[in-house]
C-alpha positions in Angstrom: 4.7 1.5 -34.8 3.3 5.0 -36.0 3.0 6.6 -32.5 1.2 10.0 -32.4 -0.4 12.3 -29.3 -3.6 12.6 -29.0 -6.7 13.6 -27.1 -8.7 12.4 -23.9 -11.9 12.0 -26.7 -9.8 9.7 -28.7 -8.7 7.5 -26.2 -12.7 6.8 -25.2 -13.5 5.8 -28.8 -10.0 3.4 -29.4 -11.6 1.8 -25.8 -15.2 1.7 -27.5 -14.0 -0.2 -30.6 -11.8 -3.1 -28.8 -12.9 -5.6 -26.4 -10.0 -7.3 -25.0 -7.7 -5.4 -23.3 -4.5 -5.6 -21.0 -3.5 -3.2 -18.7 0.0 -2.5 -17.1 2.4 -0.1 -14.6 5.5 0.2 -14.0 7.9 -1.8 -11.9 8.3 -1.0 -8.0 4.5 0.2 -8.4 3.7 3.2 -6.6 0.3 4.4 -5.2 -0.5 6.2 -8.5 0.4 3.3 -10.9 -1.7 0.7 -9.1 -4.7 3.3 -8.5 -4.5 4.3 -11.7 -4.6 0.7 -13.1 -7.1 -0.8 -11.1 -9.5 2.1 -11.3 -9.3 2.0 -15.2 -9.6 -1.7 -15.2 -12.6 -1.7 -12.8 -14.3 0.8 -15.2 -13.8 -1.3 -18.6 -15.0 -4.3 -17.1 -18.4 -2.5 -15.7 -18.2 -1.6 -19.8 -18.2 -5.0 -20.7 -14.8 -5.4 -21.6 -12.4 -8.5 -21.1 -9.7 -6.9 -18.9 -6.7 -8.4 -17.8 -4.3 -6.7 -14.8 -0.4 -6.8 -15.1 2.5 -5.1 -12.8 6.1 -6.6 -13.0 6.4 -6.4 -9.6 4.2 -7.4 -6.3 1.3 -5.3 -5.2 3.0 -3.8 -2.0 1.6 -4.6 1.1 0.2 -0.8 1.9 -2.2 -1.2 -1.6 -3.5 -4.7 -1.0 -6.6 -3.1 0.6 -7.2 -1.2 -3.0 -10.3 -2.7 -4.7 -9.4 -6.0 -7.5 -5.9 -5.2 -6.0 -5.7 -9.5 -6.1 -6.6 -9.6 -9.5 -3.0 -8.0 -10.7 -1.5 -10.5 -12.3 3.0 -10.9 -12.3 3.4 -13.3 -15.2 1.3 -14.4 -18.3 -0.6 -17.3 -18.1 -0.2 -17.8 -21.6 3.0 -16.2 -23.6 0.9 -16.6 -27.2 -2.1 -14.6 -25.7 -3.2 -11.4 -27.9 -5.0 -8.7 -26.7 -7.3 -6.2 -29.1 -5.3 -3.1 -26.6 -2.3 -2.5 -24.5 -2.8 0.4 -22.3 0.5 1.4 -20.5 -0.3 3.5 -17.3 2.3 6.0 -15.4 5.2 4.4 -17.2 7.7 6.8 -19.2 9.7 4.1 -20.9 9.0 0.7 -22.3 12.1 -0.6 -19.7 9.5 0.3 -17.2 7.5 -2.0 -17.9 9.4 -4.8 -16.8 8.8 -8.3 -18.4 5.3 -6.9 -19.4 7.4 -5.1 -22.4 6.6 -8.3 -24.2 2.4 -6.8 -24.3 3.7 -4.2 -26.6 4.1 -6.8 -29.3 1.2 -9.2 -28.5 -1.1 -6.2 -28.7 -2.8 -4.9 -32.1 -2.6 -1.6 -30.4 -0.8 0.2 -27.5 -2.1 3.4 -25.9 0.4 5.0 -23.5 -1.2 7.6 -20.6 1.7 9.3 -18.8 2.4 12.5 -17.3 6.3 12.4 -16.9 8.3 14.7 -18.6 10.3 13.4 -21.2 9.0 10.6 -21.6 9.8 8.0 -24.7 6.8 7.4 -27.0 6.2 3.5 -27.7 2.8 2.9 -28.4 0.2 3.8 -31.2 -2.0 6.5 -29.2 0.0 8.8 -26.7 -1.4 10.6 -24.2 1.0 12.6 -22.1 0.2 15.7 -20.0 3.3 16.6 -17.8 1.0 19.4 -15.9 -1.3 16.3 -14.3 -0.2 16.0 -11.0 -1.0 12.0 -11.4 -1.6 9.6 -13.9 -4.8 9.5 -12.2 -6.2 12.9 -12.8 -5.6 11.8 -16.7 -7.7 8.3 -15.8 -10.3 10.3 -14.4 -10.6 12.7 -17.2 -10.6 10.1 -19.5 -14.1 8.2 -17.4 -15.9 11.3 -17.2 -16.1 10.8 -21.2 -16.6 7.2 -21.2 -20.3 5.7 -20.9 -19.3 4.8 -17.2 -20.0 6.2 -13.5 -17.4 6.2 -11.1 -18.5 3.9 -8.1 -17.2 3.9 -4.6 -14.2 1.5 -6.3 -12.9 3.6 -9.0 -12.9 6.6 -6.4 -11.3 4.7 -3.5 -8.3 3.9 -6.9 -8.3 7.1 -8.4 -8.1 8.8 -4.6 -5.0 6.8 -4.1 -3.8 7.6 -6.9 -3.8 11.5 -6.5 -3.3 11.8 -3.0 0.1 9.6 -2.8 1.8 11.3 -6.1 1.0 14.9 -4.2 2.4 14.0 -1.2 -0.8 14.4 0.5 -1.2 17.7 -1.6 2.0 19.0 -0.4 3.9 18.8 -3.7 3.8 21.8 -6.1 2.0 19.3 -8.9 -0.6 20.1 -6.9 -3.4 22.6 -8.8 -6.7 24.1 -8.6 -8.1 21.4 -10.2 -6.2 18.5 -8.7 -9.0 19.5 -5.6 -11.8 19.5 -7.8 -11.2 16.1 -8.8 -11.4 14.8 -5.6 -13.5 16.7 -3.9 -16.0 14.7 -6.8 -14.4 11.6 -5.5 -15.0 12.1 -2.1 -18.9 13.1 -3.1 -19.2 9.6 -4.1 -18.5 8.5 -0.8 -15.1 6.8 -0.3 -13.8 6.5 3.2 -11.3 9.1 2.7 -10.1 8.9 6.5 -9.5 5.5 6.6 -7.4 5.6 3.3 -5.1 7.8 4.7 -4.6 5.5 8.0 -3.8 2.1 6.0 -1.7 4.7 3.5 0.2 6.9 6.3 -0.3 5.4 9.8 -0.2 1.6 9.2 3.2 0.8 8.6 5.3 -2.5 8.7 7.6 -2.9 11.9 10.8 -3.5 8.9 9.9 -0.2 7.5 10.6 1.4 11.0 13.7 -1.0 11.4 15.1 0.7 8.3 14.4 3.9 8.6 16.4 3.2 12.0 19.1 2.2 10.1 19.0 4.8 7.1 18.9 7.8 9.9 22.3 6.0 10.9 23.8 7.3 7.9 22.2 10.7 7.3 24.6 13.5 6.1 24.5 17.2 5.4 26.7 18.8 2.5 29.0 21.6 3.7 26.7 24.3 2.6 23.5 22.3 4.8 21.4 22.5 1.4 21.7 18.9 0.4 21.2 15.8 2.8 21.2 12.4 2.1 20.9 8.6 3.6 21.7 5.3 2.0 20.6 1.7 3.0 22.8 -0.9 1.9 21.6 -4.3 0.6 23.1 -6.2 3.3 21.0 -4.3 5.6 17.5 -5.4 3.7 18.2 -8.8 3.2 19.0 -8.9 6.9 16.0 -7.3 8.2 14.2 -9.6 4.9 12.6 -6.2 3.7 11.3 -5.3 0.2 11.5 -2.4 -2.3 8.1 -1.2 -0.6 9.4 -0.8 3.1 11.9 2.0 1.6 9.2 4.0 0.3 8.8 7.0 2.0 12.8 7.4 3.5 13.7 10.3 1.4 11.1 12.6 2.7 13.1 12.7 6.2 16.2 14.2 4.6 14.2 16.6 2.6 12.3 18.1 6.0 15.4 19.3 7.4 15.4 23.0 7.7 16.8 24.6 4.9 17.8 21.8 3.1 16.8 21.7 -0.8 17.7 18.9 -2.2 17.3 15.0 -0.3 19.3 12.1 -1.8 18.6 8.4 -1.1 21.0 5.6 -2.2 19.7 2.0 -2.2 21.9 -0.7 -3.0 19.9 -2.8 -5.5 22.4 -5.6 -6.4 26.6 -5.8 -6.2 27.6 -2.3 -6.8 24.1 -1.2 -8.6 22.4 1.8 -6.7 19.5 3.3 -7.0 19.6 7.0 -6.2 16.5 9.2 -5.2 16.0 12.8 -5.6 13.6 15.2 -3.7 13.8 19.1 -4.0 11.6 21.3 -1.7 11.5 24.6 -3.4 13.5 25.6 -6.6 15.7 22.9 -7.9 14.1 20.6 -10.5 15.7 17.2 -9.7 14.5 15.9 -13.4 17.3 17.8 -15.1 19.5 16.6 -12.2 18.2 12.4 -12.8 18.8 13.0 -16.5 22.2 13.8 -16.4 22.8 10.2 -14.9 20.0 8.3 -17.2 17.5 8.9 -15.0 14.4 11.2 -15.2 11.3 11.4 -13.6 9.3 15.3 -12.5 10.9 18.4 -11.1 10.3 17.9 -7.7 10.8 14.4 -7.7 13.1 11.5 -9.6 15.6 8.8 -9.4 18.2 6.8 -11.1 20.1 3.7 -11.8 23.6 3.6 -11.4 26.2 0.7 -11.0 29.7 1.5 -9.9 31.8 1.9 -6.9 29.5 3.4 -3.9 32.2 6.4 -2.9 32.7 7.3 -6.6 29.0 7.3 -7.4 28.3 9.4 -4.1 31.1 11.8 -5.5 29.7 12.0 -9.1 26.4 12.7 -7.8 27.5 15.1 -5.1 29.9 17.6 -7.6 26.6 17.6 -9.9 24.0 18.1 -7.5 26.3 21.0 -6.0 26.3 22.5 -9.5 23.0 22.1 -10.4 22.2 23.9 -7.1 24.2 26.8 -7.5 23.0 27.2 -10.9 19.3 27.2 -9.6 19.8 29.4 -7.1 21.6 32.5 -8.5 
């Protein structure tokens, strides 16, 4: 596959030439992945394209209110179905497509739209802007050059993509252009206050129960600059919890005064853990996650490690202390 980096107008030209399009985000979809995928899908359908939307994992309850969220499919109805184009959104490596990695082979042309530093180029056309606060910002820019108006449905999806990946505009990735784009979305007339209530003020009870269990594990390093929590698989099973119910828990150790780095360990299976990293000011957690085969953004990243939990914690803490010391020299 002869991949090449392209510009937004080239994406628009490529889309104009095709009829059938498959769009997919990453495993354990978040607001940016889903919002970007849905906004693009709605817009392309308005242009007369035949669009199918996919997600390796179900749409989290928190995002089911989004327009067309009910149309996101979790499996191919026809494994031999062909597409003129496959668009991967907010996915830094092909493995994060889960079972839908097969869409790469089922499509005549593969387009990658991403905003993660150090992403893998696995398509024919590659558009990645690590300076973008969210993939939703890139989708917004693409739609501005396509022959389609951003209506309320599209604007809601883009707003959710941007507001969630910027931490409600609190993260360092939020810049002047982010606010300008969002201002345009608000001018469309979306119910921003209601959307934010649905995202941040309506949590299922099980989520609070998990938070209670996680807070019982809260630990600080001797220097007070690193804090972490964990949730074991048996707790998640006991509460009947899903991936979406641990979303946002890492923000609690991060908000402790004096803490620069927060860690959250979630047991995914026997001796298999997902570790999330969040920093506050100076630490590039993308580099820290990369030491363990992961990645992400400078202030938010993650990795998956297999092994004994105590040994994993020791390795992560040792590396984190070293990276923190280097960053604060």
